[in-house]
C-alpha positions as CSV (number, residue, x, y, z in Angstrom):
1,M,125.3,143.1,131.7
2,S,126.4,139.5,132.7
3,W,126.5,138.6,128.9
4,V,128.5,141.5,128.0
5,N,131.1,140.6,130.5
6,T,131.0,136.9,129.3
7,V,131.8,138.2,125.7
8,L,134.6,140.6,126.7
9,D,136.1,137.7,129.0
10,A,136.0,135.3,126.0
11,C,137.8,138.0,124.0
12,A,140.5,138.4,126.6
13,R,141.0,134.6,126.6
14,L,142.0,135.0,122.9
15,G,144.3,137.6,123.5
16,V,142.1,140.6,122.5
17,E,141.8,143.4,125.1
18,P,138.2,144.5,126.0
19,A,139.1,148.2,125.2
20,Q,139.9,147.1,121.5
21,V,136.6,145.3,121.2
22,L,134.6,148.3,122.5
23,A,136.4,150.5,120.3
24,V,135.7,148.5,117.1
25,A,132.1,148.3,118.2
26,G,131.9,152.0,118.7
27,I,130.8,151.8,122.4
28,A,132.4,153.9,124.9
29,P,133.9,152.3,128.1
30,E,131.6,154.3,130.4
31,E,128.7,152.2,128.9
32,L,130.0,149.3,131.0
33,Q,128.6,151.0,134.0
34,R,125.2,150.7,132.7
35,E,122.8,148.0,134.3
36,R,121.4,147.0,130.8
37,W,122.3,147.5,127.2
38,P,120.1,148.0,124.2
39,I,119.9,145.0,121.9
40,D,121.7,146.8,119.1
41,H,124.6,147.5,121.5
42,I,124.9,143.7,122.3
43,T,124.8,142.8,118.5
44,R,127.5,145.5,117.9
45,L,129.7,143.9,120.6
46,W,129.3,140.5,119.2
47,R,130.2,141.6,115.6
48,A,133.3,143.4,117.0
49,A,134.3,140.5,119.0
50,V,134.3,138.2,116.0
51,Q,136.1,140.8,113.9
52,C,138.7,141.3,116.6
53,T,139.3,137.5,117.3
54,Q,138.9,136.3,113.6
55,D,137.6,133.0,115.2
56,P,134.8,131.3,113.3
57,S,134.0,129.4,116.5
58,F,133.8,132.3,118.7
59,G,130.2,131.9,119.6
60,L,130.6,128.2,120.4
61,K,133.6,128.8,122.6
62,T,132.0,131.7,124.5
63,G,128.8,129.8,125.2
64,A,130.7,126.6,126.1
65,V,132.2,128.2,129.3
66,V,129.1,129.8,130.6
67,G,128.4,129.4,134.3
68,P,125.9,130.5,136.9
69,A,127.2,134.2,137.0
70,S,126.0,134.6,133.3
71,F,122.4,134.2,134.5
72,N,122.3,136.7,137.2
73,V,119.7,136.0,139.9
74,V,118.0,133.4,137.6
75,S,120.9,131.0,138.3
76,Y,119.7,130.4,142.0
77,L,116.2,129.6,140.7
78,L,117.8,127.1,138.2
79,Q,119.9,125.4,140.9
80,S,116.8,124.8,143.1
81,A,114.6,123.6,140.3
82,A,113.0,120.1,140.5
83,T,114.0,119.0,137.0
84,L,115.7,120.3,133.9
85,R,112.3,120.8,132.3
86,E,111.2,123.0,135.1
87,A,114.5,124.9,134.8
88,F,113.8,125.7,131.3
89,G,110.5,126.9,132.4
90,V,112.2,129.3,134.8
91,V,114.4,130.5,132.0
92,Q,111.3,131.3,129.8
93,Q,109.5,133.1,132.6
94,F,112.4,135.2,133.8
95,Q,114.2,135.5,130.3
96,R,114.4,139.4,130.6
97,L,116.5,139.1,133.9
98,I,119.3,137.5,131.7
99,S,118.8,139.2,128.4
100,D,116.4,141.0,126.1
101,G,117.9,139.2,123.0
102,G,115.3,136.5,122.6
103,R,113.0,133.9,124.1
104,F,113.1,130.1,124.5
105,Q,110.3,127.6,123.5
106,L,110.0,124.0,124.5
107,I,108.3,121.7,122.0
108,A,107.5,118.5,123.8
109,G,107.7,115.1,122.0
110,E,107.0,111.5,122.9
111,T,110.6,110.6,123.7
112,A,112.4,113.9,123.3
113,S,111.7,117.6,123.4
114,W,113.1,120.5,121.3
115,V,114.4,123.6,123.2
116,V,114.1,126.3,120.6
117,Y,115.6,129.7,120.7
118,H,113.9,132.5,118.9
119,P,116.1,135.6,118.6
120,R,114.9,139.2,119.1
121,Q,116.8,141.7,117.3
122,G,116.6,145.5,117.0
123,E,117.5,147.5,114.0
124,L,120.6,145.3,113.5
125,A,120.4,141.8,112.4
126,F,121.2,139.3,115.0
127,S,124.7,137.6,114.7
128,P,124.7,133.9,114.0
129,H,127.5,133.7,116.7
130,Q,125.0,134.9,119.2
131,L,122.6,131.9,118.4
132,E,125.5,129.5,118.5
133,A,126.7,130.9,122.0
134,V,123.2,130.6,123.3
135,L,122.6,127.0,122.2
136,A,126.3,126.1,123.6
137,A,125.3,128.0,126.9
138,V,122.3,125.7,127.2
139,V,124.4,122.6,127.0
140,S,126.8,124.2,129.6
141,F,124.0,125.2,132.0
142,S,122.5,121.7,131.6
143,R,125.6,120.1,132.8
144,W,126.1,122.4,135.9
145,V,122.5,122.1,136.8
146,T,122.3,118.3,136.5
147,G,125.9,117.5,137.7
148,T,126.2,115.1,134.7
149,A,127.4,115.2,131.1
150,A,124.2,116.1,129.7
151,K,124.2,115.6,125.9
152,P,121.5,116.5,123.4
153,V,120.4,114.0,120.7
154,R,120.8,116.5,118.1
155,A,121.3,120.2,117.3
156,Q,120.4,122.5,114.5
157,F,120.8,126.1,113.3
158,S,118.9,128.2,111.0
159,H,122.1,129.4,109.4
160,A,125.0,127.8,107.5
161,A,128.0,126.4,109.3
162,L,130.3,129.2,110.5
163,G,133.4,127.1,111.5
164,P,134.7,123.5,111.4
165,L,132.2,120.7,112.3
166,V,134.7,119.5,115.1
167,G,134.0,122.7,117.0
168,Y,130.4,122.1,117.0
169,R,130.7,118.6,118.0
170,S,133.1,119.7,121.0
171,A,130.7,122.4,122.2
172,L,127.3,120.7,121.7
173,G,128.4,116.9,122.0
174,C,126.0,115.8,119.4
175,P,125.3,115.7,115.5
176,V,124.4,119.1,114.1
177,D,122.4,120.2,111.1
178,F,122.3,123.6,109.4
179,E,120.0,125.8,107.4
180,Q,116.9,124.5,109.2
181,A,113.6,125.9,110.0
182,F,114.7,126.8,113.5
183,S,117.6,126.8,116.0
184,G,117.4,124.4,118.9
185,L,118.6,121.4,120.9
186,L,116.7,118.0,120.9
187,L,117.0,116.6,124.6
188,T,115.4,113.3,125.7
189,N,112.4,113.5,127.9
190,A,114.4,111.2,130.4
191,Q,117.0,113.9,130.9
192,L,114.5,116.7,131.0
193,D,112.4,115.0,133.7
194,A,115.1,113.6,135.9
195,P,114.9,114.7,139.4
196,L,117.9,117.3,140.0
197,P,120.2,116.9,143.0
198,Q,119.9,120.4,144.5
199,A,116.1,120.6,144.0
200,D,114.6,122.6,146.9
201,A,111.1,123.7,146.6
202,Q,111.1,126.0,149.7
203,L,114.3,127.7,148.4
204,A,112.8,127.8,144.8
205,S,109.8,129.8,146.2
206,V,112.0,132.3,148.0
207,H,114.2,132.8,144.9
208,R,111.0,133.1,142.7
209,Q,109.7,136.0,144.8
210,Y,112.9,137.9,144.5
211,A,113.3,137.2,140.8
212,A,109.7,138.3,140.3
213,A,110.4,141.6,142.2
214,R,113.4,142.2,140.0
215,L,111.4,141.5,136.9
216,A,108.6,143.9,138.0
217,A,111.4,146.6,138.6
218,L,112.4,146.6,135.1
219,S,111.2,149.2,132.6
220,P,107.8,147.6,131.5
221,T,108.2,146.2,128.0
222,G,106.2,142.9,128.7
223,T,102.6,143.0,129.6
224,F,100.5,140.6,131.8
225,A,99.3,138.8,128.5
226,D,103.0,138.4,127.4
227,E,103.8,136.9,130.7
228,L,100.8,134.7,130.6
229,R,101.6,133.6,127.1
230,T,105.2,132.8,128.2
231,W,104.0,130.8,131.2
232,L,101.5,128.9,129.0
233,A,104.4,127.9,126.5
234,T,106.2,126.1,129.3
235,Q,103.0,124.4,130.4
236,L,101.6,123.0,127.2
237,V,103.2,119.5,127.6
238,G,100.7,116.7,127.0
239,A,97.7,118.6,128.5
240,V,96.2,122.0,128.8
241,P,96.8,123.8,132.0
242,A,93.7,124.8,133.9
243,R,92.9,128.4,134.6
244,A,93.2,127.6,138.5
245,Q,96.9,126.5,137.7
246,A,97.6,129.7,136.0
247,A,96.3,131.7,138.8
248,Q,98.3,129.8,141.4
249,A,101.4,130.2,139.2
250,F,101.0,134.1,139.2
251,G,100.4,134.1,143.0
252,M,96.6,134.9,142.8
253,G,93.4,133.4,143.7
254,P,90.8,132.3,141.0
255,R,88.7,135.4,141.5
256,T,91.5,137.9,141.5
257,F,93.0,136.2,138.4
258,A,89.5,136.4,136.7
259,R,89.3,140.2,137.5
260,R,92.9,140.6,136.1
261,L,91.9,138.9,132.9
262,Q,88.7,141.1,132.7
263,Q,90.7,144.3,133.4
264,E,93.1,143.5,130.5
265,N,90.3,142.5,128.3
266,L,91.8,139.0,127.9
267,H,90.2,135.5,127.6
268,Y,92.2,132.4,129.0
269,S,90.8,130.2,126.3
270,A,91.9,132.5,123.5
271,L,95.3,132.8,125.1
272,V,95.7,129.0,125.4
273,D,94.4,128.7,121.7
274,G,97.0,131.2,120.4
275,E,99.9,129.7,122.2
276,R,98.8,126.2,121.0
277,R,98.8,127.6,117.5
278,Q,102.4,128.9,117.8
279,L,103.7,125.7,119.2
280,A,101.8,123.7,116.6
281,C,103.3,125.5,113.6
282,A,106.8,125.4,115.0
283,A,106.3,121.6,115.7
284,V,104.7,120.7,112.3
285,A,107.7,122.4,110.5
286,D,110.1,119.8,112.0
287,S,109.9,117.0,109.4
288,T,111.1,114.4,112.0
289,R,108.1,114.5,114.2
290,S,104.7,112.6,113.4
291,F,101.4,114.6,113.5
292,A,100.0,112.2,116.1
293,D,103.1,112.8,118.6
294,I,102.6,116.7,118.1
295,A,98.8,116.3,118.7
296,Q,99.4,114.4,122.0
297,S,102.3,116.8,123.0
298,L,99.6,119.9,122.7
299,G,97.1,118.0,124.8
300,F,94.7,116.9,122.0
301,A,92.7,113.9,122.6
302,E,92.9,112.7,119.0
303,A,95.0,113.4,116.1
304,S,91.7,114.3,114.0
305,V,90.9,117.2,116.5
306,F,94.4,118.6,116.2
307,H,94.0,118.4,112.3
308,R,90.8,120.4,112.5
309,A,92.4,122.9,114.9
310,F,95.4,123.3,112.7
311,K,93.2,123.8,109.6
312,R,91.1,126.6,111.6
313,W,94.5,128.3,112.7
314,T,96.4,128.4,109.3
315,G,94.0,127.6,106.5
316,F,96.2,124.6,105.8
317,T,96.3,120.9,106.9
318,P,99.5,119.7,108.9
319,G,100.8,118.1,105.7
320,Q,100.2,121.1,103.5
321,W,102.0,123.3,106.1
322,R,105.0,121.0,106.4
323,S,105.2,120.9,102.6
324,R,104.9,124.7,102.3
325,E,107.7,125.3,105.0
326,H,110.0,122.7,103.1
327,L,109.6,124.4,99.9
328,G,110.3,127.8,101.5
329,L,113.6,126.5,102.8
330,L,114.5,125.1,99.4
331,Q,113.9,128.4,97.8
332,K,116.1,130.2,100.2
333,K,119.1,128.0,99.6
């Protein structure tokens, strides 16, 4: 519910009472007492907020003032993380404690990495203002975690511009492109891997146990396989994580982890292969990255091995896939 309060507070700052927004959204005030809202409730709220404020930059303004309170218990983990890259891994693993509305993906490059947001919508289409708020919130959260004016190299959205470009520049602090293959921020690896001032491994371990308990207490929508895939997405950065690393990350010994995989009818190598495929397809769609860079970021020893794997996954070479994605974007415009 922290995001709900963030949206309503943003409306109030623009002179619109929360009761008015809820009425336009068709949501009863009593709903504010619930611990969590369905995804479509959140979308209705966003649509009503934009309608009531008549502000084309509402999403950017809302995300730009996001603070620790908007991340619930996850904020404690973020503040004790060793690096910004590790902090994003925490967000990926405990995303459901913040919101059910989407998931983050980190696509590593040689000198910079993309932080990509994939919205998860219900019956109603995700509002583009929600996407803009999420990316603006990433910039805001990066600043309060690092204690510096963290600036992305570049930002991009899958939709067309909603408001004046000056609003995007103000909220994100970097050049912005629109109608792209995905929505995300490009951050330098130097920013992502710099030690954070409040890093505390012991405190992070305590917070992680508490967050894991809170996550387990939620109604089960995610499976062990989903959690393992999410973890793999955070770890596939220049190398393939060993099975022993995964076992340790999930608080299990090697034998217990092996039994859990067997019980779930899962194969670790197949999960790694599937996650590599997803990361590769998203990375190849980004025309600014070389195939050699993508191969290295996904832990392939040689570009030729990556090319063969990509052809096996998709039936296309990386070059054919990129051309196909580019043609699809042109046809949409």
